[in-house]
C-alpha positions in Angstrom: 160.5 137.9 61.7 157.1 138.3 59.5 158.6 138.0 55.9 159.5 134.4 57.5 155.9 133.8 58.4 154.6 135.2 55.1 157.3 133.1 52.9 156.5 130.0 55.3 152.6 130.1 55.2 152.4 129.0 51.7 154.5 125.9 52.3 152.8 124.8 55.1 149.2 125.0 53.4 150.7 123.1 50.2 151.8 120.3 53.2 148.4 120.2 54.6 146.8 119.9 51.4 149.0 117.2 50.3 148.7 115.4 53.4 145.2 115.8 53.6 144.7 114.5 49.8 147.4 111.7 50.6 144.7 110.4 53.4 141.9 110.8 51.3 143.6 109.2 48.6 143.9 106.3 51.3 141.1 106.1 52.2 139.1 105.8 48.9 142.3 103.3 47.4 141.4 100.8 50.9 137.9 99.0 49.8 140.1 97.9 46.6 143.5 97.2 48.3 141.5 94.8 50.8 140.1 93.1 47.7 143.1 92.4 46.3 144.7 91.5 49.0 141.9 89.2 50.2 141.7 87.5 46.5 145.8 86.4 47.2 145.4 84.9 50.3 144.6 80.9 51.0 141.0 80.0 52.4 142.8 79.5 56.1 144.4 83.3 56.3 141.2 84.7 55.1 139.3 83.6 58.5 142.4 84.7 60.6 140.9 87.0 63.5 144.6 89.2 62.6 144.1 91.4 59.9 146.8 91.7 57.9 146.9 93.7 54.6 149.6 92.2 53.1 149.7 88.4 52.9 151.9 85.8 54.9 151.3 83.3 51.7 150.5 84.8 48.6 148.3 82.5 46.2 146.7 82.8 43.0 144.4 80.0 44.0 141.1 82.0 44.1 141.8 83.1 39.9 142.4 79.7 39.2 139.1 78.3 41.1 136.9 81.5 39.5 137.6 79.8 36.4 137.9 75.9 37.1 134.3 76.1 39.5 132.3 79.3 37.8 131.4 79.4 34.2 133.1 82.9 34.5 133.9 82.8 30.5 130.2 82.4 29.7 129.8 85.4 31.9 132.3 87.6 30.6 131.3 86.8 26.9 127.7 88.0 27.9 128.7 90.6 29.4 130.8 91.8 26.5 128.3 91.5 24.0 125.8 92.8 25.9 128.6 96.1 26.3 129.9 96.2 23.0 126.4 96.2 21.3 124.5 98.5 23.8 127.7 101.2 22.9 127.1 100.9 19.0 123.5 101.1 19.5 123.9 103.9 22.1 126.7 105.8 19.9 124.1 105.6 17.0 120.9 106.4 18.2 122.4 109.3 20.2 124.3 110.9 17.6 121.3 111.2 15.5 118.9 112.5 18.5 121.4 115.0 19.2 122.0 116.3 16.0 118.5 116.9 15.2 118.0 119.0 18.8 121.8 121.1 18.1 121.1 121.5 14.3 117.3 121.2 12.9 114.5 123.4 13.6 111.4 121.9 14.1 108.1 122.5 16.1 108.3 121.6 19.6 112.0 120.8 19.7 112.7 122.3 23.3 109.2 120.7 24.7 110.9 116.9 23.3 114.3 117.9 24.3 112.6 119.1 28.0 110.9 115.3 28.2 114.2 113.3 27.4 115.8 115.3 30.7 113.3 114.6 32.7 113.5 110.5 31.7 117.0 111.1 33.4 115.5 111.6 37.0 113.1 108.6 36.5 114.0 105.5 38.5 114.2 103.0 36.6 112.6 100.5 39.7 109.0 102.7 38.3 109.4 101.4 34.4 110.6 97.6 35.6 107.2 96.1 35.5 106.0 97.7 31.9 109.6 97.1 30.7 109.7 93.8 31.3 105.7 93.2 30.4 107.0 95.0 26.3 110.3 92.9 26.7 108.0 89.1 27.2 105.4 90.3 24.4 108.8 90.6 22.5 109.3 87.2 23.4 112.5 88.8 24.4 113.0 87.0 28.4 116.4 85.1 28.8 117.8 86.6 26.1 121.2 88.9 25.0 118.6 91.0 22.8 116.2 92.1 25.8 119.3 93.3 28.1 120.4 95.6 25.0 117.6 97.3 23.6 115.9 98.9 27.1 119.6 100.3 27.9 120.3 102.1 24.2 119.5 105.7 23.3 120.1 107.1 27.1 118.6 110.4 27.9 122.1 111.6 29.5 124.4 110.8 26.4 121.6 112.7 24.1 122.0 116.0 26.9 126.0 115.7 26.5 126.0 115.7 22.9 123.5 118.4 22.1 125.5 120.4 24.4 128.9 119.7 22.3 127.4 119.5 18.9 125.7 123.3 19.8 129.0 124.6 19.7 130.3 123.4 16.2 130.0 126.3 14.0 126.8 126.4 11.2 129.2 127.9 8.8 131.2 124.4 8.7 127.2 123.0 8.0 126.4 125.6 5.6 129.8 124.3 3.8 129.2 121.4 3.6 125.4 121.7 2.2 126.9 124.3 -0.9 129.6 121.4 -1.7 126.5 118.8 -2.3 127.1 117.1 1.6 123.6 115.3 2.7 122.6 115.7 6.1 123.8 112.3 6.7 127.2 113.0 5.0 127.2 115.8 7.1 126.7 113.7 10.8 129.4 111.2 10.2 131.9 113.5 8.2 132.0 116.7 9.8 130.2 116.4 13.3 131.3 113.3 14.7 135.2 113.9 14.1 135.0 117.3 15.6 133.4 115.8 18.6 135.4 112.8 19.4 136.5 113.8 23.1 132.2 114.3 23.9 132.0 111.0 22.4 134.4 109.4 24.2 133.2 110.5 27.2 130.1 108.6 26.4 131.8 105.4 25.3 133.3 105.0 28.8 129.7 105.6 30.7 127.9 103.8 28.4 130.6 100.8 28.4 130.8 101.3 32.6 127.3 101.2 32.7 126.4 98.4 30.4 129.4 96.7 31.7 128.3 97.1 35.7 124.5 97.2 35.2 122.8 94.5 37.7 119.3 95.5 37.6 117.7 94.7 34.4 120.2 91.7 33.7 118.7 90.1 37.2 115.4 90.7 35.9 115.7 89.8 32.4 118.5 86.5 32.5 117.4 83.6 33.7 120.2 81.2 32.5 123.6 80.8 32.1 123.5 81.6 28.1 122.5 85.0 29.2 123.6 85.9 33.1 126.1 88.7 33.1 128.9 88.9 35.1 127.5 91.0 37.6 124.7 89.0 38.5 126.6 86.4 38.3 128.8 87.7 41.1 125.5 88.2 42.9 125.1 83.9 43.2 128.4 83.9 43.8 128.2 86.0 46.7 125.1 84.5 47.8 127.0 81.2 47.7 124.1 79.5 45.3 126.2 79.0 42.2 127.4 75.6 41.2 130.7 74.6 43.1 130.7 77.7 45.2 130.2 77.6 48.9 129.0 80.8 51.4 131.8 82.8 52.8 134.6 82.3 50.0 135.6 85.5 50.4 138.6 84.9 48.5 137.0 83.5 45.5 134.3 86.4 45.7 137.0 88.9 46.0 139.2 87.2 43.0 135.7 87.3 40.9 135.4 90.8 41.9 138.9 92.3 40.6 137.9 90.1 37.4 134.8 91.6 36.8 136.5 95.5 37.2 139.5 94.9 35.2 137.9 95.8 31.6 137.0 99.1 32.6 139.4 100.1 34.6 141.9 98.7 31.8 139.2 101.3 29.6 139.7 104.2 31.2 143.1 104.2 31.5 143.6 104.2 28.0 140.8 106.5 27.8 141.5 109.1 30.7 142.9 112.0 28.4 140.4 111.9 26.0 137.7 111.6 28.6 138.7 114.9 31.0 139.2 116.8 27.6 135.5 116.0 26.6 133.9 116.9 30.0 135.7 120.2 30.4 134.7 121.3 26.7 131.8 120.0 27.2 131.6 122.2 30.9 133.0 125.3 28.4 131.6 124.9 25.3 128.0 124.2 26.3 
């Protein structure tokens, strides 16, 4: 009898864990599922008192209206441009800075690295005023460049890559130097190819942060030539966007899904490298 109980206990524990896991997954997915459901409902059904997860009438009218009533293509283009150029600048700067901290010896290296890490804890709101004044002095208000530059060279990326670069054997650098390679060649031909997992993590984090960035574009962008998707979405939610009415929940949800798709697709394609990069950085760092 006792042997049977011992054998059944692991099965019961696994069953309980699976049930708890499923419940937590459903709780986490509930807002997204509700967003999808609402985006597929006609306006009259959205305001029904009875809660329905599956719409009576499934329609894509909210998605059609989102492109007809809103400058959605323009917002998407602005977000894509700022995200791509922010990514390129961040990769270029973070790789060079991280290589210097990981592989080069110079006075004050540890002190400077500590300063970089401290900036991670400084909220963007506390630096918004000086950043805005500097951007205005450079005549970059209401421009994509004004949105991109303050986001480049993030401290978290420097930290992540520094930890990974430190795990690369020094012998590889020395062998490359013996073969006549310059520091520039070593960085881009030796270190970077070996650091693809960590760089993939940085790519996903940077793209997601830039694509979803709301506060700084809200401060800088003033016209449709520079307004990004999160800022445009906020105008839809407040009902101030041209052609949109307040309480247009179906339209809001449809626009939100369109805004979420690029980062979701990017993560689905890169998730294996992302997980590999996180685990390898944690182990090697």
